[in-house]
C-alpha positions as CSV (number, residue, x, y, z in Angstrom):
1,M,-18.4,-25.6,14.4
2,E,-15.9,-23.2,13.0
3,K,-14.3,-23.9,9.6
4,L,-10.6,-24.9,9.7
5,T,-9.8,-23.5,6.2
6,L,-10.7,-20.5,4.2
7,T,-11.2,-20.1,0.4
8,R,-9.2,-17.5,-1.5
9,K,-12.3,-15.2,-1.4
10,E,-12.8,-15.7,2.3
11,A,-9.1,-15.0,3.0
12,A,-9.3,-11.9,1.0
13,E,-12.3,-10.6,2.9
14,L,-10.6,-11.5,6.2
15,L,-7.4,-9.7,5.2
16,G,-9.2,-6.7,3.6
17,I,-7.5,-7.2,0.3
18,S,-8.4,-8.4,-3.2
19,T,-8.3,-12.0,-4.3
20,A,-5.6,-11.0,-6.8
21,T,-3.5,-9.7,-3.9
22,V,-4.0,-12.9,-2.0
23,T,-2.6,-14.8,-4.9
24,Q,0.3,-12.4,-5.2
25,W,1.1,-12.7,-1.5
26,V,1.1,-16.5,-1.9
27,L,3.5,-16.3,-4.9
28,E,5.8,-13.9,-2.9
29,G,5.7,-16.2,0.1
30,R,4.0,-13.7,2.4
31,L,1.0,-15.9,2.9
32,K,1.1,-19.7,3.3
33,A,-1.4,-21.6,1.2
34,Y,-2.4,-25.2,0.9
35,R,-3.6,-26.9,-2.3
36,V,-6.7,-29.1,-2.3
37,S,-4.9,-31.7,-4.4
38,D,-1.6,-32.2,-6.4
39,R,-3.1,-30.7,-9.6
40,P,-1.4,-27.5,-10.6
41,K,-4.7,-25.6,-10.9
42,S,-6.0,-26.9,-7.6
43,P,-7.6,-24.1,-5.5
44,Y,-5.7,-22.7,-2.6
45,L,-6.9,-23.1,1.0
46,F,-5.8,-20.9,3.9
47,T,-6.0,-20.9,7.7
48,K,-7.0,-17.9,9.8
49,E,-3.7,-18.2,11.7
50,D,-1.7,-18.0,8.4
51,C,-3.8,-14.9,7.4
52,Q,-3.1,-13.2,10.7
53,A,0.6,-14.0,10.5
54,A,0.7,-12.5,7.0
55,L,-0.9,-9.3,8.3
56,L,1.7,-9.1,11.1
57,A,4.6,-9.8,8.7
58,V,3.6,-7.0,6.3
59,E,4.0,-3.4,7.4
60,V,0.9,-1.6,6.4
61,E,0.8,2.1,5.8
62,P,-2.6,3.8,5.7
63,T,-3.1,4.9,2.1
64,K,-4.9,8.2,3.0
65,L,-2.2,9.2,5.4
66,R,0.5,8.4,2.8
67,D,-1.3,10.4,0.1
68,K,-1.8,13.3,2.5
69,E,1.9,13.3,3.4
70,R,2.8,13.3,-0.4
71,K,0.5,16.2,-1.0
72,V,2.0,18.2,1.9
73,E,5.5,17.5,0.5
74,A,4.5,18.5,-3.0
75,D,2.9,21.7,-1.6
76,V,6.1,22.6,0.3
77,E,8.2,22.0,-2.7
78,F,5.9,24.1,-4.9
79,T,6.0,27.0,-2.4
80,R,9.8,26.8,-2.2
81,R,10.0,26.9,-6.0
82,Q,7.5,29.8,-6.2
83,K,9.5,31.8,-3.8
84,D,12.7,31.2,-5.8
85,V,11.0,32.3,-9.0
86,N,9.6,35.4,-7.3
87,K,13.0,36.3,-6.0
88,K,14.6,35.9,-9.4
89,L,11.8,37.9,-11.1
90,R,12.3,40.7,-8.6
91,Q,16.0,40.8,-9.2
92,M,15.4,40.9,-13.0
93,L,12.9,43.7,-12.6
94,K,15.2,45.4,-10.0
95,M,12.4,45.6,-7.5
96,P,13.1,45.7,-3.8
97,E,13.0,42.4,-1.9
98,K,9.8,41.6,-0.1
99,E,10.0,40.7,3.5
């Protein structure tokens, strides 16, 4: 028989995130959680359906792709600045422009 609820650790494993992120998502309202009792420190319980809904509600961008795009943007900016510096240096030294 399949479990109806998941612990915070099980929810984190299902979502592919840390337990701290699970708690953060609960506090932000991204992930619905249920308390075992009315006590303030009562552990959270989650359903698979709520976890799946949280994943669909949050747009996820692959980290490696985002980092690669940032590196490409930084390289393009560096090359542009390098060309500007070279051009100014050539003007200061009165050297012909390089094509």
